[in-house]
C-alpha positions as CSV (number, residue, x, y, z in Angstrom):
1,X,150.1,114.9,85.1
2,X,151.7,115.4,81.7
3,X,151.6,119.1,80.6
4,X,149.7,120.0,77.5
5,X,151.4,121.1,74.3
6,X,150.5,124.8,73.8
7,X,150.2,126.7,70.6
8,X,150.2,130.5,70.8
9,X,148.6,132.4,67.9
10,X,149.7,136.1,67.8
11,X,152.9,135.2,69.8
12,X,154.8,138.3,68.7
13,X,152.2,140.8,69.9
14,X,152.1,142.8,73.1
15,X,150.5,140.1,75.3
16,X,151.3,137.2,73.0
17,X,155.1,137.4,73.5
18,X,154.5,137.3,77.3
19,X,152.3,134.2,77.0
20,X,155.0,132.4,74.9
21,X,157.6,133.2,77.6
22,X,155.2,132.1,80.4
23,X,154.5,128.8,78.6
24,X,158.2,128.1,78.2
25,X,158.8,129.1,81.9
26,X,156.1,126.7,83.0
27,X,157.8,123.9,81.0
28,X,155.1,123.4,78.4
29,X,156.0,122.1,75.0
30,X,155.4,125.5,73.3
31,X,154.6,126.2,69.7
32,X,154.2,129.6,68.1
33,X,152.3,130.1,64.8
34,X,154.5,131.8,62.2
35,X,152.5,133.3,59.4
36,X,154.3,133.6,56.1
37,X,153.8,137.4,55.9
38,X,155.8,137.8,59.1
39,X,159.0,137.3,57.0
40,X,158.7,140.9,56.0
41,X,158.9,142.2,59.6
42,X,162.4,142.0,60.8
43,X,161.5,142.7,64.5
44,X,158.9,140.0,64.7
45,X,161.1,137.6,62.8
46,X,163.9,138.1,65.2
47,X,161.5,137.6,68.1
48,X,160.4,134.3,66.7
49,X,164.0,133.2,66.3
50,X,164.6,134.1,69.9
51,X,161.6,132.0,71.0
52,X,163.0,129.1,69.0
53,X,166.4,129.5,70.7
54,X,164.6,129.3,74.0
55,X,162.9,126.0,73.1
56,X,159.7,127.0,71.3
57,X,158.8,125.3,68.0
58,X,157.6,127.4,65.1
59,X,154.7,126.2,63.0
60,X,154.2,127.9,59.7
61,X,150.6,128.4,58.6
62,X,148.4,131.2,57.3
63,X,145.0,132.0,58.7
64,X,143.9,132.0,55.1
65,X,145.1,128.5,54.6
66,X,142.5,126.3,56.3
67,X,144.3,123.0,55.6
68,X,147.6,124.3,56.9
69,X,145.9,125.8,60.0
70,X,144.2,122.5,60.7
71,X,147.5,120.6,60.3
72,X,149.1,123.0,62.8
73,X,146.3,122.7,65.4
74,X,146.4,118.9,65.2
75,X,150.0,119.0,66.7
76,X,148.9,120.5,70.0
77,X,146.5,120.1,72.9
78,X,145.8,123.8,73.8
79,X,145.5,126.8,71.6
80,X,145.9,130.3,73.0
81,X,145.0,133.3,70.8
82,X,146.6,136.6,71.5
83,X,145.5,138.3,68.3
84,X,145.3,142.1,68.7
85,X,142.0,143.7,69.5
86,X,143.1,147.3,69.9
87,X,142.3,149.6,67.0
88,X,145.3,151.9,67.4
89,X,147.7,149.1,66.8
90,X,146.0,146.5,64.7
91,X,142.6,144.8,65.0
92,X,142.4,141.1,64.1
93,X,139.8,139.7,66.4
94,X,137.5,138.5,63.5
95,X,140.3,136.4,62.1
96,X,139.8,134.1,65.1
97,X,136.7,132.7,63.4
98,X,139.1,131.0,61.0
99,X,140.9,129.6,63.9
100,X,137.7,128.4,65.5
101,X,136.8,126.5,62.2
102,X,140.2,124.9,62.1
103,X,139.9,123.8,65.8
104,X,136.4,122.3,65.1
105,X,137.7,120.3,62.1
106,X,140.9,119.1,63.9
107,X,138.8,117.8,66.8
108,X,141.7,117.2,69.1
109,X,142.0,120.5,71.0
110,X,141.4,120.1,74.7
111,X,141.2,123.8,75.5
112,X,140.9,127.1,73.5
113,X,141.6,130.4,75.0
114,X,140.5,133.2,72.7
115,X,142.0,136.7,72.7
116,X,140.2,138.5,75.5
117,X,142.3,139.4,78.6
118,X,140.6,142.7,79.3
119,X,137.1,143.5,80.5
120,X,134.6,140.7,80.4
121,X,132.7,141.4,77.1
122,X,129.6,139.7,78.4
123,X,129.3,142.5,81.0
124,X,130.1,145.4,78.7
125,X,126.8,146.0,77.1
126,X,126.9,149.6,78.3
127,X,130.2,150.3,76.5
128,X,130.2,153.4,74.3
129,X,130.4,153.5,70.5
130,X,132.6,153.1,68.6
131,X,134.9,151.3,71.1
132,X,132.2,148.7,71.9
133,X,132.9,147.0,68.6
134,X,135.8,145.2,70.4
135,X,133.4,143.7,73.0
136,X,130.8,142.9,70.3
137,X,133.4,141.0,68.3
138,X,134.6,139.1,71.3
139,X,131.1,138.0,72.0
140,X,130.8,136.8,68.4
141,X,133.9,134.7,68.9
142,X,132.5,133.3,72.1
143,X,129.2,132.3,70.4
144,X,131.2,130.5,67.6
145,X,133.2,128.7,70.3
146,X,130.2,127.6,72.3
147,X,128.1,126.6,69.3
148,X,131.0,124.5,68.1
149,X,131.2,122.8,71.5
150,X,134.9,123.7,71.8
151,X,136.4,123.3,75.3
152,X,137.4,126.8,76.4
153,X,138.5,129.2,79.0
154,X,138.0,133.0,78.9
155,X,140.5,135.3,80.7
156,X,139.4,138.6,82.1
157,X,142.2,140.7,83.7
158,X,140.4,144.1,83.4
159,X,143.1,146.8,82.9
160,X,146.6,146.2,81.6
161,X,148.8,147.9,84.1
162,X,151.2,149.5,81.5
163,X,148.3,151.3,79.8
164,X,146.8,152.8,83.0
165,X,149.3,152.9,85.9
166,X,152.3,154.9,84.7
167,X,150.0,157.7,83.3
168,X,147.7,157.6,86.4
169,X,144.8,157.0,84.0
170,X,145.5,160.0,81.9
171,X,144.1,159.7,78.4
172,X,146.7,161.4,76.2
173,X,149.9,159.7,77.3
174,X,151.4,156.6,78.7
175,X,154.0,158.6,80.8
176,X,153.4,160.0,84.3
177,X,152.2,163.6,84.7
178,X,154.8,165.9,86.1
179,X,152.8,168.8,87.5
180,X,149.1,168.2,87.2
181,X,146.7,165.3,86.8
182,X,143.1,165.0,85.5
183,X,140.8,163.3,87.9
184,X,137.7,161.8,86.2
185,X,134.5,162.1,88.1
186,X,135.2,162.0,91.8
187,X,138.2,159.8,91.3
188,X,136.8,157.1,93.6
189,X,135.6,154.5,91.2
190,X,137.5,151.3,91.7
191,X,139.3,149.5,88.8
192,X,141.6,146.4,88.6
193,X,145.1,146.8,87.3
194,X,147.1,143.7,86.5
195,X,150.7,143.4,85.4
196,X,150.9,141.9,81.9
197,X,153.5,139.3,82.9
198,X,151.1,138.2,85.6
199,X,148.2,137.9,83.1
200,X,150.4,135.7,80.9
201,X,151.5,133.5,83.8
202,X,148.0,132.9,85.0
203,X,146.7,132.3,81.5
204,X,149.1,129.4,81.2
205,X,148.3,128.2,84.7
206,X,144.7,127.7,83.5
207,X,145.3,125.5,80.5
208,X,145.6,122.2,82.4
209,X,143.4,123.1,85.3
210,X,140.1,121.2,85.1
211,X,138.4,123.8,87.3
212,X,138.9,126.4,84.6
213,X,137.2,124.4,81.8
214,X,134.4,126.3,80.2
215,X,134.7,129.0,82.8
216,X,135.6,132.7,82.8
217,X,138.7,133.5,84.9
218,X,138.8,136.8,86.6
219,X,142.2,138.0,87.7
220,X,141.7,140.5,90.5
221,X,144.7,140.7,93.0
222,X,143.3,142.6,96.0
223,X,146.3,145.0,96.3
224,X,145.7,146.0,92.7
225,X,142.0,147.1,93.1
226,X,142.4,150.8,93.3
227,X,140.6,154.1,92.5
228,X,142.3,156.8,90.5
229,X,142.7,158.8,93.7
230,X,144.5,155.9,95.4
231,X,146.7,155.4,92.4
232,X,147.7,159.1,92.4
233,X,148.4,158.9,96.1
234,X,150.7,155.9,95.6
235,X,152.5,157.8,92.8
236,X,152.9,160.9,95.0
237,X,154.4,158.8,97.8
238,X,156.8,157.1,95.4
239,X,157.9,160.3,93.6
240,X,157.9,162.6,96.5
241,X,155.9,165.2,94.5
242,X,152.4,166.5,95.0
243,X,150.4,166.9,91.8
244,X,147.8,169.5,91.1
245,X,144.4,167.7,90.7
246,X,142.1,169.0,88.0
247,X,138.6,167.5,88.2
248,X,136.9,166.4,85.0
249,X,133.1,166.0,85.5
250,X,131.6,162.9,83.9
251,X,129.4,164.9,81.6
252,X,132.3,167.0,80.4
253,X,134.4,163.9,79.7
254,X,131.7,162.2,77.7
255,X,131.0,165.3,75.8
256,X,134.6,165.7,74.9
257,X,134.6,162.2,73.4
258,X,132.0,163.3,70.8
259,X,134.4,165.8,69.4
260,X,137.2,163.3,69.0
261,X,137.8,161.6,65.7
262,X,139.1,158.3,64.5
263,X,141.4,156.1,66.6
264,X,141.6,158.5,69.5
265,X,137.8,158.3,70.1
266,X,137.9,154.5,69.7
267,X,140.6,154.3,72.4
268,X,138.9,156.7,74.8
269,X,135.5,155.0,74.5
270,X,137.0,151.7,75.9
271,X,139.1,153.3,78.6
272,X,136.8,155.2,81.0
273,X,136.8,155.1,84.8
274,X,134.2,157.6,85.9
275,X,130.9,156.5,84.3
276,X,128.1,154.7,86.1
277,X,128.4,151.7,83.7
278,X,132.0,151.2,84.6
279,X,131.1,151.4,88.3
280,X,128.4,148.8,88.0
281,X,130.6,146.4,86.0
282,X,133.4,146.6,88.6
283,X,131.1,146.3,91.6
284,X,129.6,143.2,90.0
285,X,133.0,141.6,89.6
286,X,133.9,142.4,93.2
287,X,130.7,140.8,94.5
288,X,130.8,137.5,92.8
289,X,130.7,134.4,95.0
290,X,132.8,131.3,94.5
291,X,129.9,129.0,93.9
292,X,128.7,130.9,90.8
293,X,129.1,128.5,87.8
294,X,130.7,131.0,85.4
295,X,133.4,132.1,87.9
296,X,136.6,130.6,89.1
297,X,139.0,132.6,91.1
298,X,142.7,132.1,91.0
299,X,144.0,132.1,94.6
300,X,147.3,130.3,93.9
301,X,149.6,130.7,96.9
302,X,152.6,129.7,94.8
303,X,152.6,133.2,93.2
304,X,152.4,136.2,95.4
305,X,150.7,139.2,93.7
306,X,152.3,142.5,94.6
307,X,151.6,146.1,93.6
308,X,154.8,146.2,91.7
309,X,154.2,148.1,88.5
310,X,155.0,151.6,89.9
311,X,158.2,150.3,91.4
312,X,159.4,149.6,87.9
313,X,159.7,153.3,87.5
314,X,163.2,154.7,88.1
315,X,163.5,158.4,88.9
316,X,166.5,160.5,87.8
317,X,166.4,164.0,89.3
318,X,167.8,166.7,87.1
319,X,167.3,170.1,88.4
320,X,163.6,171.0,88.2
321,X,163.0,168.3,85.7
322,X,162.4,164.5,86.2
323,X,163.2,162.0,83.5
324,X,161.6,158.6,84.0
325,X,162.5,155.3,82.5
326,X,160.8,151.9,82.6
327,X,162.7,148.8,83.6
């Protein structure tokens, strides 16, 4: 079967750049939307030129230019949006409505994958304010897609490994703790951590798979379904150090959020592991059956999932201090 032509919108972002690379690696004719304003960002411009050197084609169009956007969409079969939905970096989810309108008018797109990739917004009605705005906006995009009868696939990978694994689910840093670690609740609530490169690879695997049409795809490698306590134990085994555990009761954690301001509170309200709502969401995901219409599991034997993210950490002993670098 001939592979689809794939357009990535938001291809210079955190997950978008990985999706572009995955599309190229899986030998799709790959296009990246290049917005005019990106010419002022040297890092992103150099990244786009690097993609071009690897074989990607750059399509210049602005999300504010409906005609130009329609013209770009007409050149491809599949559109993957990786526009940012995290408030501490940038938040552009609503701009996807312009992309939806362009896809509707173009009429040729065989599959649209909106920017989701994290928790399934349809199952996050219990999310706390103000972070739940992300899930509400994702649901608004879904409604526009479905009302427009646009063929689609939604990707749910739950937790990006880089945000939760190195820091052992700590809320104030992305680096591993050296001496002590906060344990939220009893530390036994399960979560799913997926390496970002794997998310990108499976996103691209979906685009031509008829089983994924108009479905939600849950990425849940069994070895990556862990509680915070299990994550800490793995880290202690890898590092050879035993951390002091400081329990943070659920009520105390939620109360502390009320005292936070701005972006920090936004971030914390979407990244919680100890509350009953989180537990019920994860348990629901674990207990799905294959015959449920909204679900399609990826059990592709050509790619072997591994609990690999902690192994990317390299330890350099230096007296009583440890420095840690990511590879």
